[in-house]
BABADREN-591130 format. One record per residue (C-alpha): residue in one letter; residue number from 1; x, y, z. Coordinates in steps of 0.001 Angstrom, whole numbers, plus 500000, padded with zeros to 6 digits. Layout:
residu = a; num = NUM; c1 = X; c2 = Y; c3 = Z
...
//
This chain:
residu = p; num = 1; c1 = 148084; c2 = 067957; c3 = 573902
residu = d; num = 2; c1 = 147607; c2 = 067516; c3 = 570254
residu = p; num = 3; c1 = 150648; c2 = 066892; c3 = 568037
residu = q; num = 4; c1 = 150566; c2 = 070560; c3 = 566605
residu = t; num = 5; c1 = 150630; c2 = 072013; c3 = 570166
residu = v; num = 6; c1 = 153467; c2 = 069709; c3 = 571144
residu = a; num = 7; c1 = 155460; c2 = 070743; c3 = 568008
residu = a; num = 8; c1 = 154808; c2 = 074387; c3 = 568696
residu = l; num = 9; c1 = 156133; c2 = 074040; c3 = 572287
residu = y; num = 10; c1 = 159258; c2 = 072388; c3 = 571134
residu = r; num = 11; c1 = 159751; c2 = 074986; c3 = 568377
residu = s; num = 12; c1 = 159464; c2 = 077758; c3 = 570992
residu = a; num = 13; c1 = 161998; c2 = 076425; c3 = 573352
residu = s; num = 14; c1 = 165470; c2 = 077897; c3 = 573094
residu = i; num = 15; c1 = 166903; c2 = 075487; c3 = 575599
residu = v; num = 16; c1 = 165757; c2 = 072333; c3 = 577343
residu = a; num = 17; c1 = 167378; c2 = 071195; c3 = 580589
residu = d; num = 18; c1 = 167145; c2 = 067753; c3 = 582146
residu = a; num = 19; c1 = 169932; c2 = 067121; c3 = 584652
residu = a; num = 20; c1 = 168452; c2 = 064158; c3 = 586380
residu = w; num = 21; c1 = 170606; c2 = 061456; c3 = 587957
residu = t; num = 22; c1 = 168802; c2 = 058772; c3 = 585975
residu = t; num = 23; c1 = 166636; c2 = 058925; c3 = 582827
residu = r; num = 24; c1 = 163771; c2 = 057020; c3 = 581336
residu = g; num = 25; c1 = 164916; c2 = 057688; c3 = 577785
residu = h; num = 26; c1 = 166047; c2 = 060706; c3 = 575842
residu = a; num = 27; c1 = 163033; c2 = 061075; c3 = 573503
residu = r; num = 28; c1 = 162173; c2 = 064510; c3 = 574950
residu = l; num = 29; c1 = 165717; c2 = 065726; c3 = 574641
residu = t; num = 30; c1 = 166280; c2 = 064362; c3 = 571142
residu = t; num = 31; c1 = 163007; c2 = 065792; c3 = 570000
residu = a; num = 32; c1 = 163805; c2 = 069191; c3 = 571362
residu = a; num = 33; c1 = 167336; c2 = 069076; c3 = 569789
residu = a; num = 34; c1 = 165647; c2 = 068200; c3 = 566474
residu = f; num = 35; c1 = 163500; c2 = 071368; c3 = 566726
residu = g; num = 36; c1 = 166683; c2 = 073394; c3 = 567382
residu = a; num = 37; c1 = 166782; c2 = 073696; c3 = 571232
residu = g; num = 38; c1 = 170150; c2 = 073670; c3 = 573002
residu = i; num = 39; c1 = 170131; c2 = 070760; c3 = 575362
residu = v; num = 40; c1 = 171468; c2 = 070771; c3 = 579023
residu = c; num = 41; c1 = 171743; c2 = 067251; c3 = 580285
residu = s; num = 42; c1 = 173381; c2 = 065071; c3 = 582899
residu = r; num = 43; c1 = 176861; c2 = 063727; c3 = 582354
residu = n; num = 44; c1 = 175463; c2 = 060411; c3 = 583729
residu = g; num = 45; c1 = 173456; c2 = 059728; c3 = 580563
residu = s; num = 46; c1 = 174544; c2 = 058563; c3 = 577185
residu = l; num = 47; c1 = 172939; c2 = 061081; c3 = 574833
residu = d; num = 48; c1 = 174222; c2 = 061079; c3 = 571281
residu = l; num = 49; c1 = 173850; c2 = 064683; c3 = 569915
residu = p; num = 50; c1 = 175973; c2 = 066676; c3 = 567605
residu = e; num = 51; c1 = 178922; c2 = 068459; c3 = 569246
residu = g; num = 52; c1 = 178042; c2 = 072035; c3 = 570266
residu = g; num = 53; c1 = 174346; c2 = 071320; c3 = 570551
residu = f; num = 54; c1 = 174317; c2 = 070190; c3 = 574142
residu = w; num = 55; c1 = 176006; c2 = 070965; c3 = 577497
residu = a; num = 56; c1 = 176705; c2 = 068071; c3 = 579822
residu = v; num = 57; c1 = 176450; c2 = 069015; c3 = 583565
residu = d; num = 58; c1 = 177072; c2 = 067349; c3 = 586890
residu = p; num = 59; c1 = 173663; c2 = 066543; c3 = 588416
residu = a; num = 60; c1 = 175093; c2 = 066857; c3 = 591920
residu = d; num = 61; c1 = 176511; c2 = 070357; c3 = 591355
residu = a; num = 62; c1 = 174024; c2 = 073263; c3 = 591208
residu = g; num = 63; c1 = 176802; c2 = 075517; c3 = 589922
residu = s; num = 64; c1 = 177536; c2 = 073074; c3 = 587080
residu = i; num = 65; c1 = 173911; c2 = 073076; c3 = 586111
residu = a; num = 66; c1 = 173654; c2 = 076820; c3 = 586386
residu = r; num = 67; c1 = 176702; c2 = 077269; c3 = 584182
residu = g; num = 68; c1 = 175366; c2 = 074713; c3 = 581623
residu = i; num = 69; c1 = 171989; c2 = 076573; c3 = 581469
residu = g; num = 70; c1 = 173765; c2 = 079906; c3 = 581173
residu = e; num = 71; c1 = 176079; c2 = 078814; c3 = 578431
residu = a; num = 72; c1 = 173214; c2 = 077194; c3 = 576489
residu = w; num = 73; c1 = 171142; c2 = 080359; c3 = 576839
residu = d; num = 74; c1 = 174129; c2 = 082548; c3 = 575691
residu = a; num = 75; c1 = 174523; c2 = 080314; c3 = 572657
residu = a; num = 76; c1 = 170762; c2 = 080544; c3 = 571914
residu = v; num = 77; c1 = 170895; c2 = 084388; c3 = 572217
residu = r; num = 78; c1 = 173822; c2 = 084458; c3 = 569791
residu = s; num = 79; c1 = 172102; c2 = 082246; c3 = 567261
residu = d; num = 80; c1 = 168510; c2 = 083347; c3 = 567460
residu = p; num = 81; c1 = 167806; c2 = 086948; c3 = 566262
residu = r; num = 82; c1 = 164410; c2 = 087080; c3 = 567941
residu = i; num = 83; c1 = 166078; c2 = 086489; c3 = 571358
residu = a; num = 84; c1 = 168941; c2 = 088912; c3 = 570587
residu = t; num = 85; c1 = 166451; c2 = 091682; c3 = 569723
residu = t; num = 86; c1 = 164461; c2 = 091044; c3 = 572871
residu = a; num = 87; c1 = 167561; c2 = 090917; c3 = 575018
residu = a; num = 88; c1 = 168773; c2 = 094222; c3 = 573572
residu = a; num = 89; c1 = 165402; c2 = 095847; c3 = 574244
residu = a; num = 90; c1 = 165542; c2 = 094578; c3 = 577914
residu = r; num = 91; c1 = 168999; c2 = 095993; c3 = 578346
residu = e; num = 92; c1 = 167848; c2 = 099322; c3 = 576961
residu = n; num = 93; c1 = 164851; c2 = 099319; c3 = 579319
residu = l; num = 94; c1 = 167124; c2 = 098511; c3 = 582234
residu = r; num = 95; c1 = 169425; c2 = 101491; c3 = 581322
residu = s; num = 96; c1 = 166340; c2 = 103772; c3 = 581153
residu = a; num = 97; c1 = 164983; c2 = 102484; c3 = 584574
residu = g; num = 98; c1 = 168492; c2 = 102950; c3 = 586073
residu = a; num = 99; c1 = 168733; c2 = 106530; c3 = 584775
residu = a; num = 100; c1 = 165187; c2 = 107345; c3 = 586209
residu = i; num = 101; c1 = 166201; c2 = 105932; c3 = 589565
residu = v; num = 102; c1 = 169471; c2 = 107938; c3 = 589707
residu = a; num = 103; c1 = 167523; c2 = 111029; c3 = 588662
residu = a; num = 104; c1 = 164885; c2 = 110515; c3 = 591412
residu = y; num = 105; c1 = 167603; c2 = 110024; c3 = 594025
residu = a; num = 106; c1 = 169367; c2 = 113125; c3 = 592796
residu = k; num = 107; c1 = 166168; c2 = 115144; c3 = 593365
residu = i; num = 108; c1 = 165876; c2 = 113735; c3 = 596882
residu = v; num = 109; c1 = 169287; c2 = 114846; c3 = 597993
residu = q; num = 110; c1 = 169086; c2 = 118297; c3 = 596523
residu = p; num = 111; c1 = 168555; c2 = 121056; c3 = 599164
residu = i; num = 112; c1 = 165043; c2 = 122513; c3 = 599171
//
């Protein structure tokens, strides 16, 4: 892709995860960090990023990777108002859907 597309993709990323056992360099991760993405990376690598901007995970532990991605996403939600707004709308939609399901079941169990 052209440089503008690449920059737009990096700008749109809230988090970038690369929990590989080995790495061929950290250019992708440092570029993503420079564009503001939270970084989830393997503890096996030597990535020099500011404290709080990355989450080091154990590449052999799926739970560690999941926790790292979850913590990075939570931090992104707290720091990015666009994500916070979208997440709030999703929670509200979930509440509305839950209320509709409960109401439908209530109608089913009512005697005719």
